[in-house]
Backbone as JSON Lines, residues from 0, in Angstrom:
{"i":0,"aa":"M","n":[-5.81,-2.95,5.12],"ca":[-6.17,-1.75,4.24],"c":[-7.55,-2.53,3.31]}
{"i":1,"aa":"L","n":[-8.67,-1.03,3.49],"ca":[-9.79,-1.5,2.18],"c":[-9.66,-0.71,1.79]}
{"i":2,"aa":"L","n":[-9.39,-1.47,0.31],"ca":[-9.56,-0.65,-0.84],"c":[-10.54,-0.75,-1.75]}
{"i":3,"aa":"I","n":[-10.92,0.64,-2.72],"ca":[-11.93,0.92,-3.0],"c":[-12.06,0.83,-4.15]}
{"i":4,"aa":"N","n":[-12.8,-0.21,-5.34],"ca":[-12.42,-0.11,-6.71],"c":[-13.76,0.11,-7.24]}
{"i":5,"aa":"C","n":[-13.52,1.66,-7.41],"ca":[-15.16,2.31,-8.6],"c":[-15.25,1.52,-9.92]}
{"i":6,"aa":"S","n":[-16.92,1.79,-9.68],"ca":[-16.71,1.29,-11.31],"c":[-16.5,2.42,-12.25]}
{"i":7,"aa":"N","n":[-15.3,3.29,-11.79],"ca":[-14.91,3.69,-13.26],"c":[-13.55,2.8,-13.86]}
{"i":8,"aa":"E","n":[-13.8,1.95,-14.25],"ca":[-12.44,1.89,-15.05],"c":[-11.54,2.09,-16.14]}
{"i":9,"aa":"V","n":[-10.85,1.82,-16.66],"ca":[-10.18,1.77,-17.68],"c":[-10.99,1.55,-18.74]}
{"i":10,"aa":"E","n":[-11.79,0.81,-18.88],"ca":[-13.04,1.02,-19.94],"c":[-13.92,1.99,-20.3]}
{"i":11,"aa":"S","n":[-14.02,2.51,-19.09],"ca":[-15.04,3.21,-19.18],"c":[-14.52,4.49,-19.34]}
{"i":12,"aa":"L","n":[-13.47,4.92,-19.43],"ca":[-12.66,6.47,-18.88],"c":[-12.76,7.36,-20.38]}
{"i":13,"aa":"N","n":[-12.98,6.25,-21.77],"ca":[-13.61,7.27,-23.06],"c":[-14.38,7.95,-23.35]}
{"i":14,"aa":"E","n":[-15.31,7.81,-22.15],"ca":[-16.49,7.97,-21.86],"c":[-16.46,9.58,-22.23]}
{"i":15,"aa":"T","n":[-17.41,10.09,-23.17],"ca":[-17.29,11.57,-23.61],"c":[-18.99,11.92,-23.59]}
{"i":16,"aa":"N","n":[-19.48,12.91,-22.75],"ca":[-20.82,13.24,-23.48],"c":[-21.03,14.32,-24.59]}
{"i":17,"aa":"P","n":[-21.63,13.06,-25.45],"ca":[-21.86,13.58,-26.96],"c":[-22.45,15.11,-27.11]}
{"i":18,"aa":"S","n":[-23.82,14.86,-26.64],"ca":[-25.0,15.92,-27.04],"c":[-24.54,16.82,-25.93]}
{"i":19,"aa":"S","n":[-23.77,17.58,-25.61],"ca":[-23.42,18.39,-24.37],"c":[-22.74,19.49,-25.89]}
{"i":20,"aa":"A","n":[-22.94,20.83,-25.41],"ca":[-22.06,21.6,-26.61],"c":[-21.16,22.35,-26.29]}
{"i":21,"aa":"N","n":[-20.97,22.01,-24.64],"ca":[-19.7,22.81,-24.07],"c":[-18.5,22.41,-24.97]}
{"i":22,"aa":"K","n":[-17.53,23.52,-24.79],"ca":[-16.66,23.9,-25.46],"c":[-15.21,22.93,-24.83]}
{"i":23,"aa":"A","n":[-15.05,22.35,-23.36],"ca":[-14.49,21.88,-23.4],"c":[-14.72,20.52,-23.57]}
{"i":24,"aa":"E","n":[-15.73,20.19,-23.8],"ca":[-16.22,18.63,-24.09],"c":[-15.85,18.46,-26.02]}
{"i":25,"aa":"S","n":[-16.08,20.04,-26.41],"ca":[-16.15,19.55,-28.18],"c":[-14.4,19.72,-28.39]}
{"i":26,"aa":"Q","n":[-13.8,20.34,-27.27],"ca":[-11.98,20.04,-27.68],"c":[-11.67,18.87,-27.27]}
{"i":27,"aa":"A","n":[-11.99,17.86,-26.7],"ca":[-11.88,16.74,-25.96],"c":[-11.72,15.68,-28.15]}
{"i":28,"aa":"T","n":[-12.53,16.18,-28.63],"ca":[-12.63,15.53,-29.97],"c":[-11.93,15.86,-30.92]}
{"i":29,"aa":"N","n":[-10.87,17.18,-30.85],"ca":[-10.16,17.93,-31.41],"c":[-8.39,17.32,-31.38]}
{"i":30,"aa":"K","n":[-8.43,16.39,-30.74],"ca":[-6.88,15.59,-30.48],"c":[-7.32,14.07,-31.09]}
{"i":31,"aa":"N","n":[-6.73,13.66,-31.96],"ca":[-6.78,11.74,-32.05],"c":[-5.8,11.46,-31.52]}
{"i":32,"aa":"T","n":[-5.07,12.17,-30.46],"ca":[-4.11,10.96,-29.88],"c":[-4.33,10.75,-28.61]}
{"i":33,"aa":"G","n":[-5.51,11.15,-28.14],"ca":[-6.34,10.51,-27.23],"c":[-7.19,11.26,-26.23]}
{"i":34,"aa":"I","n":[-7.49,10.78,-25.29],"ca":[-8.71,10.88,-24.58],"c":[-8.13,12.4,-23.76]}
{"i":35,"aa":"A","n":[-9.09,13.24,-23.81],"ca":[-8.55,14.25,-22.81],"c":[-8.22,14.3,-21.29]}
{"i":36,"aa":"V","n":[-7.45,14.69,-20.54],"ca":[-7.8,14.68,-19.11],"c":[-7.69,16.73,-18.9]}
{"i":37,"aa":"Y","n":[-9.16,16.56,-17.87],"ca":[-10.12,17.77,-17.75],"c":[-9.24,18.4,-16.25]}
{"i":38,"aa":"R","n":[-8.83,19.91,-16.08],"ca":[-9.0,19.77,-15.03],"c":[-9.48,21.09,-14.1]}
{"i":39,"aa":"F","n":[-10.25,20.59,-13.51],"ca":[-11.1,21.32,-12.13],"c":[-10.51,21.47,-10.79]}
{"i":40,"aa":"Y","n":[-11.01,22.87,-10.43],"ca":[-11.01,23.18,-9.22],"c":[-12.53,23.9,-8.24]}
{"i":41,"aa":"N","n":[-12.42,23.73,-7.74],"ca":[-13.36,24.04,-6.81],"c":[-13.18,25.2,-5.18]}
{"i":42,"aa":"G","n":[-12.48,25.95,-5.49],"ca":[-11.67,26.89,-4.61],"c":[-11.32,25.83,-3.77]}
{"i":43,"aa":"R","n":[-10.92,24.86,-3.17],"ca":[-9.94,24.38,-2.24],"c":[-8.78,23.43,-2.93]}
{"i":44,"aa":"N","n":[-9.84,21.9,-3.65],"ca":[-8.82,21.37,-3.84],"c":[-8.98,21.33,-5.63]}
{"i":45,"aa":"H","n":[-8.07,20.28,-6.19],"ca":[-7.9,20.48,-7.65],"c":[-8.56,19.01,-8.24]}
{"i":46,"aa":"F","n":[-9.1,18.78,-9.27],"ca":[-9.59,17.35,-9.56],"c":[-9.29,17.23,-11.19]}
{"i":47,"aa":"Y","n":[-8.96,16.22,-11.38],"ca":[-8.42,15.62,-12.7],"c":[-9.56,14.45,-13.29]}
{"i":48,"aa":"S","n":[-10.52,14.2,-14.33],"ca":[-10.47,13.2,-15.14],"c":[-11.01,12.98,-16.75]}
{"i":49,"aa":"T","n":[-10.63,12.16,-16.84],"ca":[-11.15,11.66,-18.88],"c":[-12.68,11.91,-18.78]}
{"i":50,"aa":"N","n":[-13.4,12.24,-17.79],"ca":[-15.01,12.45,-17.89],"c":[-15.22,14.02,-17.36]}
{"i":51,"aa":"Y","n":[-15.73,14.53,-18.58],"ca":[-16.01,16.16,-17.9],"c":[-17.07,16.17,-16.91]}
{"i":52,"aa":"S","n":[-18.12,15.54,-16.91],"ca":[-19.08,15.7,-15.98],"c":[-19.29,15.13,-14.56]}
{"i":53,"aa":"E","n":[-17.92,14.38,-14.95],"ca":[-17.56,13.87,-13.21],"c":[-16.96,14.94,-12.59]}
{"i":54,"aa":"G","n":[-16.36,16.12,-12.77],"ca":[-15.96,17.16,-12.6],"c":[-17.2,18.32,-12.26]}
{"i":55,"aa":"I","n":[-18.17,18.69,-13.07],"ca":[-18.9,19.48,-13.24],"c":[-19.99,18.73,-11.88]}
{"i":56,"aa":"N","n":[-20.48,17.68,-12.15],"ca":[-21.56,17.09,-11.31],"c":[-20.93,17.11,-9.15]}
{"i":57,"aa":"N","n":[-19.89,17.24,-9.62],"ca":[-18.99,16.84,-7.9],"c":[-18.97,18.58,-8.04]}
{"i":58,"aa":"G","n":[-19.2,19.25,-8.17],"ca":[-19.15,20.86,-8.22],"c":[-17.81,21.42,-8.26]}
{"i":59,"aa":"Y","n":[-17.31,20.92,-9.17],"ca":[-15.91,21.92,-9.54],"c":[-16.16,22.27,-10.9]}
{"i":60,"aa":"S","n":[-15.64,23.78,-10.94],"ca":[-15.49,24.33,-11.74],"c":[-14.37,23.87,-13.02]}
{"i":61,"aa":"Y","n":[-14.75,23.68,-14.37],"ca":[-13.54,23.54,-14.84],"c":[-12.78,24.58,-15.45]}
{"i":62,"aa":"E","n":[-11.14,24.16,-15.68],"ca":[-10.26,25.26,-15.42],"c":[-10.04,24.67,-17.13]}
{"i":63,"aa":"G","n":[-9.95,24.06,-17.49],"ca":[-8.77,23.87,-19.19],"c":[-8.63,22.23,-19.23]}
{"i":64,"aa":"I","n":[-8.05,21.87,-19.89],"ca":[-7.33,20.66,-20.43],"c":[-5.67,20.45,-20.22]}
{"i":65,"aa":"L","n":[-5.77,19.37,-19.55],"ca":[-3.67,18.96,-19.29],"c":[-3.55,18.58,-19.85]}
{"i":66,"aa":"G","n":[-3.7,17.6,-20.83],"ca":[-3.24,17.03,-21.51],"c":[-4.14,15.81,-21.86]}
{"i":67,"aa":"Y","n":[-3.51,14.8,-22.85],"ca":[-4.38,13.66,-23.74],"c":[-3.49,12.41,-23.04]}
{"i":68,"aa":"S","n":[-4.28,11.9,-23.11],"ca":[-3.68,10.08,-22.59],"c":[-3.11,9.64,-24.01]}
{"i":69,"aa":"V","n":[-2.4,8.82,-23.58],"ca":[-1.06,8.29,-24.78],"c":[-1.24,6.82,-25.54]}
{"i":70,"aa":"A","n":[-1.48,6.82,-26.26],"ca":[-1.25,4.9,-26.08],"c":[-0.26,4.59,-26.12]}
{"i":71,"aa":"G","n":[-0.39,3.44,-25.38],"ca":[0.57,2.17,-25.67],"c":[1.55,2.53,-23.75]}
{"i":72,"aa":"G","n":[0.39,4.09,-23.45],"ca":[1.59,3.73,-21.88],"c":[1.45,3.15,-20.68]}
{"i":73,"aa":"T","n":[2.12,4.0,-19.14],"ca":[1.76,3.55,-18.35],"c":[0.58,4.15,-17.47]}
{"i":74,"aa":"L","n":[-0.34,3.32,-16.87],"ca":[-1.62,3.58,-16.48],"c":[-1.17,5.08,-15.04]}
{"i":75,"aa":"V","n":[-2.21,5.85,-15.37],"ca":[-2.15,6.65,-14.09],"c":[-3.41,6.23,-12.9]}
{"i":76,"aa":"R","n":[-3.41,6.48,-12.01],"ca":[-3.37,5.36,-10.59],"c":[-4.46,7.01,-9.97]}
{"i":77,"aa":"R","n":[-6.01,7.12,-9.51],"ca":[-6.01,7.78,-8.78],"c":[-6.58,7.1,-7.29]}
{"i":78,"aa":"F","n":[-5.64,8.02,-6.53],"ca":[-5.93,7.68,-5.09],"c":[-6.91,9.02,-3.53]}
{"i":79,"aa":"Y","n":[-7.52,8.68,-3.21],"ca":[-8.18,9.77,-2.6],"c":[-8.09,9.77,-1.11]}
{"i":80,"aa":"Y","n":[-7.88,10.72,-0.75],"ca":[-8.0,10.77,0.79],"c":[-9.37,11.78,1.27]}
{"i":81,"aa":"A","n":[-10.03,10.78,2.09],"ca":[-11.72,11.35,2.22],"c":[-11.52,12.8,3.11]}
{"i":82,"aa":"A","n":[-10.87,12.48,4.4],"ca":[-11.19,12.96,5.77],"c":[-10.66,14.45,4.65]}
{"i":83,"aa":"K","n":[-9.58,14.69,3.94],"ca":[-9.62,15.79,3.22],"c":[-9.73,16.44,2.32]}
{"i":84,"aa":"N","n":[-10.6,15.43,1.55],"ca":[-10.67,15.45,0.22],"c":[-10.03,16.23,-0.66]}
{"i":85,"aa":"D","n":[-8.59,15.2,-0.49],"ca":[-7.7,15.24,-1.84],"c":[-7.2,13.91,-2.69]}
{"i":86,"aa":"H","n":[-7.05,14.57,-3.66],"ca":[-6.83,13.75,-5.15],"c":[-5.47,13.72,-5.01]}
{"i":87,"aa":"F","n":[-4.88,12.52,-5.67],"ca":[-3.83,12.06,-5.51],"c":[-3.41,11.45,-6.9]}
{"i":88,"aa":"Y","n":[-2.49,11.68,-7.75],"ca":[-2.63,10.84,-9.79],"c":[-1.15,10.22,-9.46]}
{"i":89,"aa":"T","n":[-1.04,8.69,-8.99],"ca":[0.59,8.61,-9.58],"c":[0.9,7.05,-11.27]}
{"i":90,"aa":"L","n":[2.01,7.2,-11.49],"ca":[2.17,5.82,-12.36],"c":[2.34,4.68,-11.47]}
{"i":91,"aa":"S","n":[2.96,5.15,-10.31],"ca":[3.09,4.15,-9.43],"c":[2.01,3.25,-8.78]}
{"i":92,"aa":"N","n":[2.09,2.27,-7.96],"ca":[0.73,1.89,-6.79],"c":[1.43,1.23,-5.82]}
{"i":93,"aa":"P","n":[1.17,2.5,-4.94],"ca":[1.74,2.3,-3.66],"c":[0.6,1.81,-2.69]}
{"i":94,"aa":"A","n":[-0.44,1.0,-4.01],"ca":[-1.65,0.93,-2.25],"c":[-1.5,-1.29,-2.29]}
{"i":95,"aa":"V","n":[-0.14,-1.55,-3.51],"ca":[0.16,-3.16,-3.38],"c":[1.11,-2.97,-2.06]}
{"i":96,"aa":"D","n":[1.81,-2.06,-1.71],"ca":[2.54,-2.31,0.11],"c":[1.71,-2.36,0.86]}
{"i":97,"aa":"P","n":[1.2,-3.23,1.64],"ca":[0.52,-2.37,2.52],"c":[1.37,-2.24,3.89]}
{"i":98,"aa":"N","n":[2.73,-2.54,3.77],"ca":[3.63,-1.86,4.69],"c":[4.05,0.04,4.53]}
{"i":99,"aa":"N","n":[3.46,0.4,3.23],"ca":[3.54,1.96,2.58],"c":[2.54,2.29,3.44]}
{"i":100,"aa":"P","n":[3.43,3.73,4.27],"ca":[2.5,4.64,5.19],"c":[1.3,5.74,4.57]}
{"i":101,"aa":"F","n":[1.24,5.62,3.21],"ca":[0.38,5.92,2.21],"c":[-1.11,5.24,2.11]}
{"i":102,"aa":"N","n":[-0.62,4.56,2.84],"ca":[-1.5,3.43,2.41],"c":[-2.61,3.73,3.76]}
{"i":103,"aa":"V","n":[-2.23,4.53,5.01],"ca":[-2.39,4.77,5.52],"c":[-4.36,5.51,5.48]}
{"i":104,"aa":"N","n":[-4.53,6.39,5.11],"ca":[-5.5,7.18,4.68],"c":[-6.69,7.6,3.28]}
{"i":105,"aa":"W","n":[-4.84,7.09,2.7],"ca":[-5.47,6.8,0.9],"c":[-6.28,5.67,0.39]}
{"i":106,"aa":"Y","n":[-6.97,5.71,-0.35],"ca":[-7.82,4.63,-0.65],"c":[-7.74,4.63,-2.21]}
{"i":107,"aa":"F","n":[-7.36,3.47,-2.85],"ca":[-7.6,3.61,-4.48],"c":[-9.51,4.09,-4.91]}
{"i":108,"aa":"A","n":[-8.83,5.05,-5.98],"ca":[-10.22,5.26,-6.36],"c":[-11.05,4.99,-7.98]}
{"i":109,"aa":"A","n":[-9.49,5.38,-8.76],"ca":[-10.05,4.74,-10.36],"c":[-8.44,4.64,-10.96]}
{"i":110,"aa":"N","n":[-8.75,3.81,-12.19],"ca":[-7.63,4.31,-13.1],"c":[-7.83,5.1,-14.11]}
{"i":111,"aa":"M","n":[-7.26,5.87,-14.72],"ca":[-7.4,6.94,-15.08],"c":[-7.3,7.07,-16.14]}
{"i":112,"aa":"F","n":[-6.2,7.35,-16.69],"ca":[-5.6,7.08,-18.52],"c":[-4.34,6.32,-18.63]}
{"i":113,"aa":"A","n":[-3.49,6.75,-19.51],"ca":[-2.73,6.25,-19.85],"c":[-1.8,7.38,-20.01]}
{"i":114,"aa":"A","n":[0.16,7.22,-19.29],"ca":[0.7,8.68,-19.42],"c":[2.5,8.07,-19.97]}
{"i":115,"aa":"Y","n":[2.98,8.99,-19.98],"ca":[4.27,8.09,-20.24],"c":[5.19,8.81,-18.5]}
{"i":116,"aa":"D","n":[6.3,8.05,-18.93],"ca":[6.55,8.12,-17.57],"c":[7.41,9.69,-16.91]}
{"i":117,"aa":"P","n":[8.21,10.05,-16.37],"ca":[8.87,11.82,-16.06],"c":[9.77,11.34,-17.29]}
{"i":118,"aa":"A","n":[10.48,10.42,-17.34],"ca":[11.72,10.61,-17.98],"c":[12.07,10.21,-18.8]}
{"i":119,"aa":"D","n":[10.75,10.24,-19.8],"ca":[9.97,9.45,-21.57],"c":[10.52,11.11,-21.89]}
{"i":120,"aa":"P","n":[11.39,11.14,-22.44],"ca":[11.33,12.93,-23.54],"c":[9.59,12.98,-24.7]}
{"i":121,"aa":"T","n":[8.82,11.65,-24.76],"ca":[8.04,11.94,-25.55],"c":[7.03,12.98,-24.46]}
{"i":122,"aa":"G","n":[5.85,13.84,-25.25],"ca":[5.02,14.38,-24.45],"c":[5.67,15.71,-23.4]}
{"i":123,"aa":"I","n":[4.17,16.3,-23.17],"ca":[4.54,17.45,-22.01],"c":[4.58,17.04,-20.84]}
{"i":124,"aa":"R","n":[5.6,17.49,-19.56],"ca":[5.69,17.41,-18.44],"c":[4.48,18.05,-17.8]}
{"i":125,"aa":"I","n":[3.81,16.96,-17.23],"ca":[2.75,17.37,-15.94],"c":[3.53,17.53,-14.76]}
{"i":126,"aa":"Y","n":[3.42,19.06,-13.88],"ca":[4.12,19.01,-12.96],"c":[3.77,18.66,-11.44]}
{"i":127,"aa":"Q","n":[4.0,18.71,-10.62],"ca":[2.7,17.85,-9.66],"c":[3.76,18.8,-8.0]}
{"i":128,"aa":"Y","n":[2.62,19.17,-7.49],"ca":[2.47,20.7,-6.17],"c":[1.49,19.98,-5.3]}
{"i":129,"aa":"F","n":[1.99,20.38,-3.86],"ca":[1.11,19.98,-2.88],"c":[1.66,21.2,-2.08]}
{"i":130,"aa":"N","n":[0.04,21.5,-1.95],"ca":[-0.37,22.83,-1.01],"c":[-0.88,21.87,0.39]}
{"i":131,"aa":"P","n":[0.22,22.03,1.68],"ca":[0.4,21.21,3.13],"c":[-0.92,21.51,3.8]}
{"i":132,"aa":"S","n":[-1.16,23.76,3.18],"ca":[-2.21,23.54,3.76],"c":[-3.55,23.36,4.0]}
{"i":133,"aa":"K","n":[-3.92,23.79,2.57],"ca":[-4.79,23.46,1.82],"c":[-5.29,21.37,1.8]}
{"i":134,"aa":"V","n":[-4.33,20.81,1.93],"ca":[-4.31,19.18,1.31],"c":[-4.65,19.58,0.21]}
{"i":135,"aa":"D","n":[-3.88,19.73,-0.89],"ca":[-4.17,19.69,-2.17],"c":[-3.25,19.38,-2.98]}
{"i":136,"aa":"H","n":[-3.32,18.15,-3.82],"ca":[-2.17,18.66,-5.35],"c":[-2.82,18.99,-5.83]}
{"i":137,"aa":"F","n":[-2.3,19.57,-7.14],"ca":[-2.2,20.2,-7.79],"c":[-1.27,19.77,-8.77]}
{"i":138,"aa":"Y","n":[-1.98,19.78,-10.08],"ca":[-1.06,18.86,-11.8],"c":[-1.37,20.51,-12.65]}
{"i":139,"aa":"T","n":[0.32,20.38,-13.55],"ca":[-0.05,21.65,-14.66],"c":[1.01,21.14,-15.69]}
{"i":140,"aa":"N","n":[0.43,21.2,-16.95],"ca":[1.7,21.66,-17.53],"c":[2.5,22.61,-18.0]}
{"i":141,"aa":"N","n":[2.1,23.6,-17.37],"ca":[2.74,24.86,-17.44],"c":[3.99,25.15,-16.0]}
{"i":142,"aa":"Y","n":[5.03,25.24,-16.15],"ca":[5.76,25.42,-15.15],"c":[5.73,26.49,-14.6]}
{"i":143,"aa":"G","n":[5.8,27.5,-15.54],"ca":[5.17,29.44,-15.48],"c":[4.35,29.75,-14.31]}
{"i":144,"aa":"E","n":[3.16,28.56,-14.18],"ca":[2.23,28.58,-13.36],"c":[2.74,29.1,-11.67]}
{"i":145,"aa":"L","n":[3.24,28.42,-10.98],"ca":[3.76,28.21,-10.04],"c":[5.31,27.6,-9.89]}
{"i":146,"aa":"G","n":[6.25,27.72,-10.82],"ca":[7.21,27.77,-11.26],"c":[8.0,26.25,-10.14]}
{"i":147,"aa":"A","n":[8.72,26.63,-9.09],"ca":[9.68,26.0,-8.03],"c":[8.19,26.17,-6.79]}
{"i":148,"aa":"G","n":[7.53,26.56,-6.81],"ca":[6.7,26.15,-5.88],"c":[6.0,27.85,-4.98]}
{"i":149,"aa":"G","n":[4.39,28.2,-5.32],"ca":[4.33,29.2,-4.53],"c":[2.46,29.32,-4.24]}
{"i":150,"aa":"Q","n":[2.29,30.41,-4.13],"ca":[0.48,29.88,-3.1],"c":[0.4,29.19,-2.44]}
{"i":151,"aa":"G","n":[1.48,29.04,-1.18],"ca":[1.68,27.48,-0.47],"c":[1.5,26.45,-1.19]}
{"i":152,"aa":"Y","n":[1.93,26.15,-2.34],"ca":[2.44,24.61,-3.03],"c":[3.84,24.91,-3.07]}
{"i":153,"aa":"N","n":[4.2,23.38,-2.89],"ca":[5.44,22.99,-2.71],"c":[5.5,22.19,-4.26]}
{"i":154,"aa":"Y","n":[6.53,22.61,-4.73],"ca":[7.0,21.7,-6.17],"c":[8.1,20.15,-6.12]}
{"i":155,"aa":"E","n":[7.19,19.35,-6.79],"ca":[7.07,18.1,-6.13],"c":[8.23,17.01,-7.24]}
{"i":156,"aa":"G","n":[8.03,18.39,-8.36],"ca":[8.86,17.42,-9.35],"c":[7.81,17.22,-10.91]}
{"i":157,"aa":"V","n":[8.14,16.47,-12.4],"ca":[7.4,15.68,-12.79],"c":[6.96,15.13,-12.24]}
{"i":158,"aa":"A","n":[5.3,14.77,-12.63],"ca":[4.54,13.64,-12.0],"c":[4.54,12.44,-13.18]}
{"i":159,"aa":"F","n":[4.39,12.7,-14.54],"ca":[4.09,11.66,-15.78],"c":[4.51,12.92,-16.56]}
{"i":160,"aa":"R","n":[4.03,12.14,-18.32],"ca":[3.78,13.22,-19.33],"c":[2.76,12.71,-20.33]}
{"i":161,"aa":"L","n":[2.06,13.54,-21.02],"ca":[1.13,13.31,-21.77],"c":[1.15,13.96,-23.21]}
{"i":162,"aa":"D","n":[0.6,13.59,-23.94],"ca":[0.25,14.4,-25.3],"c":[-0.35,15.48,-25.27]}
{"i":163,"aa":"Q","n":[-0.19,16.33,-26.13],"ca":[-0.23,18.2,-26.05],"c":[-1.05,17.74,-27.06]}
């Protein structure tokens, strides 16, 4: 299996564009608990990044801040399914097991940000959903947005926790 390691390593995830007057980017400086995790959508797929420009430059519309990275947390990794243009975010590392069926179509894309374990009572819950028709993973800090599932999305549980 081929693993792709993007140049977007952990140390580069702290980048923001200080020259932008964009409200979203200014919000990133309103928290001293960590780096903002931005939420984007392009009409079909959701995308999350600590780099605002990455989402905008790839044709996504900004939807808000999911939460803030945590100090001393577990690394969240981003995986990518190119044929379906889907991104998956996880605290685990399925790529290390060559027998994992996850590895057939998914490729490591980037180390993203640090988060709390879902069982940790610290921070806000980030709920994970999947829409099999769109092949889209969706993450939100608001359970009321889709609840136990809706709009074609199936609820998959709490993926991780972030600071608010």
